[in-house]
C-alpha positions in Angstrom: 0.1 0.2 0.0 1.2 3.4 -1.1 2.2 5.8 1.9 -0.1 8.5 2.8 1.4 12.2 2.3 0.0 15.4 3.5 1.5 17.9 1.3 0.9 21.5 2.2 0.1 23.3 -0.6 0.3 27.2 -0.5 -0.8 28.7 -3.8 2.7 28.7 -4.8 4.7 27.0 -7.6 7.2 25.2 -4.8 4.2 23.5 -3.1 2.8 22.8 -6.2 5.7 21.1 -8.0 6.3 19.3 -4.3 3.0 17.5 -4.6 3.1 16.8 -8.2 6.4 14.9 -7.7 5.4 13.0 -4.8 2.5 11.8 -6.7 4.7 10.9 -9.6 7.0 9.2 -7.0 4.0 6.7 -6.1 2.6 8.3 -3.0 -1.1 9.0 -1.8 -1.1 12.8 -1.6 -3.7 14.6 0.2 -2.9 18.5 -0.2 -3.3 20.8 2.9 -3.8 24.5 2.8 -3.0 26.3 5.9 -4.8 29.5 7.0 -2.5 31.4 9.5 -3.3 35.2 9.0 -6.9 36.3 8.2 -6.2 40.2 8.0 -7.1 42.2 5.0 -4.2 43.8 3.6 -4.8 48.1 3.0 -5.2 48.2 -0.6 -6.0 45.0 -1.8 -9.6 43.8 -2.0 -9.8 40.9 0.1 -7.1 38.9 2.5 -4.0 37.4 0.9 -5.0 33.8 1.9 -8.5 33.9 -0.1 -6.3 34.2 -3.4 -3.6 31.6 -2.0 -6.4 29.2 -1.2 -8.1 29.7 -4.8 -4.6 28.9 -6.6 -4.1 25.9 -4.1 -7.5 24.5 -5.2 -6.8 25.0 -8.6 -3.8 22.9 -8.4 -5.6 20.1 -6.2 -8.0 19.8 -8.9 -5.1 19.5 -11.8 -3.6 16.8 -9.7 -6.8 15.3 -8.9 -6.1 15.2 -4.8 -8.2 16.4 -2.2 -7.6 19.3 -0.4 -7.9 19.8 3.3 -8.1 23.2 4.8 -7.0 24.0 8.0 -7.3 27.3 10.0 -4.2 27.8 12.4 -4.9 31.6 13.2 -5.6 31.6 16.5 -2.2 29.5 16.9 -0.4 31.9 14.5 -1.7 35.3 16.4 -0.4 34.0 19.9 3.1 32.0 18.6 4.3 34.5 15.9 2.3 37.9 15.6 2.5 38.1 19.5 6.3 37.5 19.6 6.9 40.2 16.9 5.2 43.0 18.3 7.0 42.0 21.6 10.1 41.5 20.0 10.0 44.9 18.1 9.1 46.6 21.4 12.1 45.9 23.0 14.0 47.1 20.2 14.8 43.6 19.0 14.4 42.6 15.2 12.4 39.0 15.5 12.3 36.6 12.5 8.7 35.3 12.3 9.7 33.1 9.6 11.6 30.7 12.2 8.8 30.9 14.7 6.1 29.9 12.0 8.4 26.6 10.9 8.7 26.1 15.0 5.4 26.3 16.7 2.5 26.4 13.6 2.7 25.3 10.4 5.0 22.0 10.7 4.1 20.8 14.1 0.3 21.8 13.8 0.3 20.4 10.1 2.3 16.9 11.8 -0.3 16.5 14.6 -3.4 16.7 12.0 -1.5 14.2 9.7 -0.8 12.0 12.7 -4.7 12.2 13.6 -5.9 11.5 9.9 -3.6 8.7 9.8 -0.6 9.9 7.5 2.4 8.7 7.6 4.4 11.9 6.3 3.8 15.2 5.8 5.8 17.3 3.0 6.5 21.2 2.4 7.8 22.8 -0.5 11.0 24.1 1.3 14.2 24.0 -0.2 16.0 21.7 2.1 17.4 18.0 2.4 16.9 15.6 4.9 19.4 12.2 5.4 18.0 9.4 7.6 21.0 7.6 9.2 20.7 5.0 12.1 20.9 7.4 14.7 19.0 10.0 13.5 17.4 12.7 10.8 20.0 15.5 9.3 18.9 18.7 8.2 21.1 19.0 5.2 21.7 22.4 2.7 19.3 22.4 -0.2 21.0 21.8 -3.9 20.1 25.4 -4.7 22.1 27.2 -2.2 20.8 30.5 -3.5 17.1 29.2 -2.2 18.4 27.2 0.7 15.5 27.4 3.6 17.3 25.4 6.4 17.8 28.9 8.3 14.1 29.2 8.2 14.0 25.1 9.8 16.7 25.2 12.3 14.5 25.1 15.4 13.0 21.7 14.6 13.9 18.3 16.3 13.7 14.8 15.2 10.4 14.5 15.9 9.3 16.7 12.9 12.1 15.8 10.7 11.4 12.3 11.0 8.1 12.6 9.6 8.8 15.2 6.8 10.0 15.1 2.8 11.4 18.0 1.1 10.8 17.1 -2.7 12.4 20.0 -4.4 15.3 20.2 -1.7 17.4 18.2 -4.6 16.2 20.9 -7.5 17.7 24.2 -8.5 14.7 26.9 -8.6 14.6 27.0 -12.6 14.4 23.0 -12.5 11.6 23.6 -10.4 9.9 26.2 -12.8 10.5 23.8 -15.7 9.0 20.8 -13.9 5.9 23.3 -13.0 5.4 23.9 -17.0 5.9 20.3 -17.7 3.3 19.3 -15.3 1.0 21.7 -16.7 0.4 23.4 -13.3 -1.9 26.5 -13.3 0.7 28.1 -10.9 3.6 27.6 -13.4 4.2 31.4 -13.9 2.8 32.8 -10.6 5.4 35.2 -8.7 6.8 34.6 -5.7 5.3 36.6 -2.7 7.5 39.2 -1.5 7.0 41.2 2.0 6.1 40.3 5.3 5.4 36.3 4.9 2.1 36.6 6.3 0.3 39.9 5.2 2.0 40.5 1.7 3.8 43.3 0.3 3.1 46.0 3.4 6.0 48.0 4.8 6.7 46.4 8.0 6.8 50.1 9.6 3.1 50.6 8.5 2.2 47.1 9.7 3.8 47.5 13.4 2.2 51.3 13.5 -1.0 49.1 14.0 0.1 48.1 17.5 3.4 49.8 18.8 3.0 53.9 19.5 5.2 56.1 18.6 8.0 57.0 20.9 10.5 59.8 19.8 13.9 60.1 20.9 17.0 61.6 19.5 19.1 60.2 16.3 22.9 60.7 16.9 26.0 59.9 15.3 28.3 57.5 16.7 30.3 61.0 18.0 27.5 61.8 20.2 25.8 64.4 18.4 22.5 64.6 18.0 21.3 65.0 14.3 17.4 64.0 14.3 14.7 63.0 16.0 12.9 59.4 15.3 9.9 58.5 15.9 10.2 54.6 17.9 13.6 52.5 17.6 11.1 49.7 17.0 10.7 51.1 13.3 14.4 50.9 12.5 16.7 47.7 12.3 20.7 47.7 12.9 22.3 47.9 9.2 19.5 49.4 7.2 19.9 52.8 5.4 18.8 56.1 7.0 18.3 58.8 4.4 17.5 62.5 4.0 20.5 63.7 6.3 23.8 63.2 4.5 23.4 66.9 3.2 22.6 68.1 6.5 25.7 66.8 8.1 28.0 67.3 5.5 30.9 67.5 7.7 30.3 64.8 10.0 29.8 62.2 7.0 29.6 63.0 3.3 28.5 59.2 2.5 25.3 57.0 3.1 24.1 56.6 6.5 23.3 53.3 8.1 21.5 52.5 11.5 24.3 51.5 13.5 23.1 50.5 17.1 19.6 50.8 19.0 20.0 52.2 22.7 17.1 51.2 24.3 17.7 52.7 28.0 18.4 56.0 26.3 15.9 55.7 23.4 18.8 56.7 21.0 19.5 56.0 17.2 22.8 55.7 16.5 23.7 56.1 12.6 26.8 56.3 10.8 28.8 55.7 7.6 29.0 51.7 6.4 33.0 51.2 7.8 31.9 52.8 11.1 33.7 50.2 13.5 30.5 50.3 15.8 28.9 48.6 13.2 31.0 45.5 13.4 31.2 42.5 15.6 33.5 39.7 16.2 31.9 37.7 19.1 28.1 37.4 20.2 26.0 35.5 22.5 23.4 33.3 21.5 20.5 32.0 23.6 17.4 29.8 23.1 20.0 26.9 21.2 18.0 24.4 19.4 19.9 21.4 18.6 18.7 19.3 16.0 20.2 15.8 17.1 19.1 16.4 20.4 22.1 17.1 22.2 24.4 19.8 22.2 27.9 19.1 20.3 31.1 19.4 22.1 33.0 22.6 22.7 34.6 24.7 21.6 33.8 23.7 17.8 34.4 25.0 14.9 31.8 25.5 12.3 30.1 27.7 9.9 27.5 30.6 11.1 24.7 32.4 9.3 23.3 35.2 10.8 20.6 35.9 8.4 18.9 34.1 5.4 20.9 33.9 2.1 24.2 35.3 4.0 27.3 33.7 3.2 28.3 31.3 5.4 30.9 32.5 8.0 33.9 30.6 9.7 33.1 30.6 13.6 34.0 29.0 16.9 31.3 28.0 18.9 32.1 28.2 22.9 30.7 27.7 26.1 31.7 30.3 28.7 30.4 29.8 32.0 27.2 28.2 30.4 26.7 30.9 27.6 27.2 30.4 24.2 29.6 32.3 22.8 30.5 32.8 18.8 33.5 33.9 18.2 33.9 34.8 14.2 37.3 34.8 12.3 36.0 38.2 10.7 34.3 40.5 12.3 30.4 40.8 10.9 28.4 43.6 9.9 25.1 44.5 11.2 24.7 41.8 14.0 21.0 42.3 14.7 19.6 41.0 18.3 16.3 38.8 18.0 17.7 37.4 14.6 19.0 34.2 14.7 22.7 32.5 14.3 22.4 29.1 12.9 25.1 26.7 12.7 26.5 24.6 9.8 29.4 22.1 9.4 29.9 20.1 6.1 26.6 21.3 4.5 24.7 20.1 7.5 22.6 22.4 9.5 22.9 21.5 13.2 20.7 23.8 15.1 20.7 27.7 16.4 19.6 30.1 18.6 18.4 33.7 19.1 21.3 36.7 18.9 21.2 38.2 22.4 
């Protein structure tokens, strides 16, 4: 009897091709559409999920499979949206995609699959799995430019042992080609951009719904005040800060960037891209998750990624008085508290945690 797989179908090309490949491989496939965020986006006639579900239905009809719909909006609001606002309020920059995979999409889909008698769940993530005698390893995708292991590093053996990533061995252009060969209705659909759960809406506009402005000083790294900001929550370390270069030509003739956010004094520090304040060679990481289920032996030489698609950076992980410290061979630009440091060795993603 064919193994039963509950495959997430989001309405995009990656998940559609994943379902088609599973079906081609002989699995008994059922589609799963997950509604996580239901509010309407300004400027659009209806919430994003409605169009996505319509496309998912078209994919399921083409493949002649059932499409089950799951409403995870309550859990998403609690475990992702509330987390996002809480982090921004205290001046950090969170990553909702990581938390969504950790608390909502994958664990809740797996729970539903187990209840309904499915053997596996599948998603359209660009990642690979290798099953060994001692467990499951999370490996980088073949397409390094699309690799999404950064967003999956908080998962554990329970989730990975029941997961399938059908397109992890393909490049994006190969996925597009397969979509056309399968004659899928979403073959030419563009990738979504912007905030993952509300579409193409500026983050500041979204945050303004629940975070009130709190004005403070904008200063240069020298300490000179040059402007005022409307809230540290609306800025991210490393982002461009426009409009002032001409006003402070004596101090800065180049493009300006956010160097630091000083929560205690409510100051936003700006400067040029080569300012030493923008670089760090050592960071502390909290909330560690080790995919294998246990921590490795320290010190550990490995590679680290501080943001999605960043080139892997050589580093050493140390355990200093029960604090996990990451020391880089080269100083890292725009290290952002609240984001994740994710660890790799020989193509395997073995865990990570939150940058303190």
